Residue, then its C-alpha position, 0 to 999 in steps of 0.5 A: m230565218a235571220n241572215s248569217p254574219i256572212d250574208t250581212r257583210n258589206y264586201p265592197l266596203m271591206t274591199a275598199i277599206l283594205c285597198w285604202a289601208g294597203m295603199v297608205v301603209m305601203t306609201s311609207l316604203y316609197v316616201t324616201i325615194p324622192l328625199i334621197p338627194m335632200f338627205a344626202e345634202l342635208y346630212r352630208v352623206t353619200l347617196t348610197q348612205a341616204a338610200a339606206t332610209g329606204s333599205v332599212f324600212s324594207i329590212g324591218f318590213a321583211v322581218g316583220c312579215l315572217l312574224y305577224g301572220a302567226i301572231s294574227d293566228k293567235y290573237g285575231r286578224k283585225q286586232v293585229i291590223f288595228i294595233g299595228m296601225i296605231v303603232l305605225a302612226l306613233i312611230t311616224v310622228l316620231l320620225g317627223s320630229v327627229e333631226q339626226f340622221s342616225w335617228v331617221i335610220v333607226l325609226r325607219g327600221l321600226q316603221g317598216a316593222a310596224a307597217a308589216s303588221f298589215s300586208p300579210v295579215a290583210l291577205a290572210y284576212a281576205v282569204e278567210m272573210f271573203p267567199a271564193e267567188k269574191r276572194v280573187t277580186a278582193i286580193g287583186f284590189i289589195s295588191t293594187g293598193f300596195l302597187v299604187a302606193g309606189i307612185i302615190g308615195q313618191v308624188f306625195s313626198s315630193w309635193v309635201s317636201q317641196a311645199y313645206s318640209w320633209h318633216h311634214v311628210f311624216y306628220l301628215l302620214a301619221a294623221v292618215y294612219g290615225i284616221t285609218s285605224l279608226i275606220i278599221f276599228r269601226l267598219l271592218p268586221k272581226g275575223e272568225n279565226k282566233q286560235a288562242h292556243t296556237s304557238i307563234l313559233e310553230p309556222l316558222k318551223q315549217i320554213k325548212h319544208v318550204f325551202r325544200q320545194k324547188r318550184l317555190l324557190l324559183t318563185y322566190l327568185i322572181a319575188l327578189v328581183l320584182l320590186m327590186s327592179f320597180v324601186s330601182m327604176y324610179t330611183v334611176l328615173g329621178s336621177y335621169l330626169s334631173g340630170p343634164d339630159f332633161g334638167m327637170d326640177a322636183q316639181e316637174m318630176i311629180s307629174i312623171r311619177a304620177a303617170g305610173v298610176f295608169g300602169m297600176l290600173i291593170s292589176p285588178l284584171a289579173g284575177k279575170l285573166t287567170q281564168r282565161y290563161s294560166v298563172r304561169s303564162l300571165l306571169r311570164f308575159a308580165l315579166a317580159v313586158a317589164i323587161v322590155g320597158l326597162a331595156v328601152m328606157g335607157l335608149v329614149t331621149s323623147l320625154p313623152l315616149l319615156i313616160a309612156i314606156s315607164v307606164l308600160f314597165v309599171a303595167g308589167i309589174a302590176l300584172a306580175v305581183p298578183s300572178l306571183v302571189a297566186l302561184v306561191g299560194q298554190l305551190g305552198r299547198k298545206s304550208r301556204g301561210i308560211a310560203v306566202s310569208v316567206y314570199t313577202f319577206i323576200l319580195f321586200a328584202g328585194t326593195s331594200l337592195g333596189p336603191i343601193i344597187s341602182i345607185r352603184f350602177m349609176e356610179v360605174g356607168g351611164y343611165t343607158q347601161t344602168f337600165f340595161l343592167l336592171a333589165l338583165i337582173l329582171t330577166l333572171g325572174l323570167v328565166a325562173a318563171s320559165l323553169i316552173g312546170e306547167k303543172a304548177s300553174v292554175s288551170k284556166s277553170a280555176 
């Protein structure tokens, strides 16, 4: 008897491709964090205005996340991922070629909307294409790709802009997207679900049902503050290290940002840990670790200790993200698809606020006060996690 298509799928290769694609796509979100001071000086705008280059990307991304899941239901997961990657490459090339700040803002918004064609669709693709025993691991690696991008994007942008120019950051990214689109086209199997008669607007009509579930609303509050705190921490850390306390230049800060990758490596373990502990317990622990890390960072004057604590903070975030995805998926039940889409929307809406909030905090207070305020905001997420009943957690045997 011939092997079925499921038997012949190369799951390790599929996982590697999705992880890689997730990392390079989400790199675009973070590449402007190290460029904020450069944009402010080059275009003679305030730091808050320069931070809009990151915020507008997040807004475009968040809105796109509400749409692409339904579009992929109708036209197919792989097709949407492939075409989205091509469009992303083209917009990124244009970004590298413009000179006016207004065009940078416009194209960053469009770049975010194009990048959103990957994240929610890739998660849906993994759920459909991987058997149950491999699914959690696959989603864990995809989530790791998303998270590692937060470090890789900053390191890549810092290095390229220092060695060449900020324009080359986008030129090189566009080339990476072009190559990645070819890899997806040639090596990623086509999804099985394609519902030609599905209405694209139908899932959006389910949003009202999602917002009637109190436990889901609590997870959305956690989502709002989660990546907001992550983006804010690195925005503040860059200013802190380049300030009078440490006096580091951009080249020296590259290694500091790169250290965060070690904290990301714990993310794939979330699937294993949820088999031993409840998702809610793991989420609460991860948030507590991140909160402690943020609070302590403002008190540290030793550079090695500051680096270690920043890695601890990143590790907390890296555990919290896949745990929260699992919790949202469970609470969403029959509306799981739109529940995850709304979660993704809110998650990245939070990243759009991160740079603006952190810069505002720094303007009215010192670094110690800013780190404490960010820790306080993240504490709202821990409170929300504590209010979600134990029945919402995945059982240890799940």
